[in-house]
C-alpha positions as CSV (number, residue, x, y, z in Angstrom):
1,M,-22.2,91.7,-117.0
2,G,-18.9,90.6,-115.6
3,W,-15.3,90.8,-117.0
4,G,-12.1,89.1,-116.1
5,V,-8.5,87.8,-116.6
6,D,-7.4,84.1,-117.3
7,E,-4.0,84.4,-116.7
8,K,-3.0,80.7,-117.7
9,Y,-4.8,81.5,-121.2
10,N,-2.5,84.6,-121.6
11,T,0.3,83.0,-120.6
12,E,0.0,79.7,-122.8
13,K,-1.1,82.4,-126.0
14,N,1.5,85.2,-124.8
15,K,-1.6,87.4,-125.0
16,K,-2.9,90.3,-122.8
17,S,-6.6,89.4,-123.1
18,G,-9.4,89.8,-120.8
19,W,-12.9,88.2,-121.2
20,L,-16.3,90.1,-121.2
21,L,-18.9,87.7,-119.4
22,D,-22.5,87.3,-119.0
23,I,-24.0,90.3,-120.8
24,G,-27.5,90.7,-120.9
25,V,-30.3,93.2,-120.7
26,L,-34.0,92.6,-120.0
27,K,-36.0,92.6,-123.0
28,T,-38.2,95.9,-122.0
29,Y,-34.9,98.0,-121.9
30,R,-33.2,96.6,-124.9
31,G,-32.4,99.0,-128.0
32,K,-31.9,102.0,-125.4
33,G,-28.0,101.4,-125.7
34,I,-27.5,100.0,-122.1
35,G,-26.0,96.6,-123.8
36,A,-23.3,99.0,-125.5
37,A,-22.8,101.4,-122.6
38,L,-21.9,97.8,-120.5
39,M,-19.8,96.4,-123.0
40,L,-17.8,99.9,-123.3
41,H,-17.3,99.9,-119.8
42,G,-16.1,96.3,-119.2
43,M,-13.8,97.0,-122.2
44,K,-12.5,99.9,-120.2
45,T,-12.0,98.0,-117.1
46,L,-9.9,95.2,-118.9
47,R,-7.7,98.3,-120.8
48,S,-7.1,99.6,-117.4
49,Q,-5.8,96.3,-116.2
50,G,-3.5,96.5,-119.2
51,M,-5.1,94.3,-121.3
52,E,-5.0,94.7,-125.1
53,E,-7.7,92.3,-126.1
54,A,-11.7,91.6,-125.0
55,L,-12.9,88.3,-125.9
56,L,-16.4,86.7,-125.5
57,Y,-18.2,83.7,-126.5
58,V,-21.8,84.0,-128.2
59,D,-24.2,81.4,-129.4
60,D,-24.3,82.0,-133.3
61,M,-28.2,81.0,-133.3
62,N,-29.0,83.7,-130.3
63,I,-32.1,85.6,-131.2
64,T,-31.4,88.4,-128.8
65,K,-29.6,90.5,-131.1
66,A,-26.5,90.1,-129.3
67,L,-24.4,89.6,-132.5
68,E,-25.5,93.0,-133.9
69,L,-24.6,94.4,-130.5
70,Y,-20.8,93.3,-130.4
71,E,-20.4,93.8,-134.0
72,K,-21.6,97.4,-133.5
73,V,-18.9,97.8,-130.4
74,G,-16.2,96.6,-132.6
75,F,-15.9,92.9,-132.3
76,T,-15.2,90.4,-135.3
77,A,-16.0,86.6,-135.2
78,A,-12.4,85.5,-134.4
79,K,-13.7,81.8,-135.2
80,K,-16.2,79.6,-134.6
81,E,-16.3,76.1,-132.5
82,I,-17.8,73.1,-133.5
83,V,-20.4,71.4,-131.0
84,Y,-21.2,67.8,-131.4
85,L,-24.9,66.1,-130.5
86,K,-25.9,62.8,-130.1
87,E,-29.5,61.7,-129.4
88,L,-29.6,59.0,-126.6
């Protein structure tokens, strides 16, 4: 798992937000609290850097129960994006 701060985004939006990135737990280790621990560690790290919000992207069709994990650690859906597709 990674985390980071996009200073340009924060300046444009007048925010103090950090991103949680590339969160993943191998299937055999899921359900043991590892994902939640990673998320909490990432949020703690962002807070120590002065951030007031943590953001992440997730595909709403994710089949790994990621949405449940994010809600478990306190995230709520802020917006949904539109994806366009055209067969060629």
